[in-house]
C-alpha positions, 0 to 999 in steps of 0.5 A: 500500500502506498504511504501517500494514500488513505484507506479509501484510495484518495491521495493526501495532499503534500504538506508545506515546507518548514519555516526554516526552509522557507527562510533559506529559499527566500534568502536564496532568491533575494539576489534575483529580487534585487536585480529585478526590483533594482532594474525597475527602480532604475528605469523609473528614476532615470525616466523621471529624471530625463523627463524632468530635465527635458521639461516634459511630464513624467510618463510611467514606464509601463513595459519595464514595470510589467516585465520586472513585476512579472519576473518577481511574480513568477518567482513567487509562483515557483515558490508556491509550486515548490511548496514554500508557501511562506516564502511565496507570501513574502515574495508577493508582498514584496512585489506588491509593495515595490510596485506600489512604491514605484508607481506612487511617484507618478501622479 
């Protein structure tokens, strides 16, 4: 008899990982987060500076923000798929707060 099935033949779900494993995995993906988030921050900062320097109204660099936010969200989905639920929640919260902060500079 398979250890993953109950007596009625229904397979039990996999349990999430421990808190320490979630922390280690989140710390391991943090450099990728810094790259994607840093790119978005740089694009918003340089774009806003260039628009202000040219005397134009600042425009939202939507493609770059969607791309970097998509990378961060994809990392969160991969963490979910790997059963690192705690790390995925922190990843999604980090992505949402970063994108909100970057977009708050535009009125």
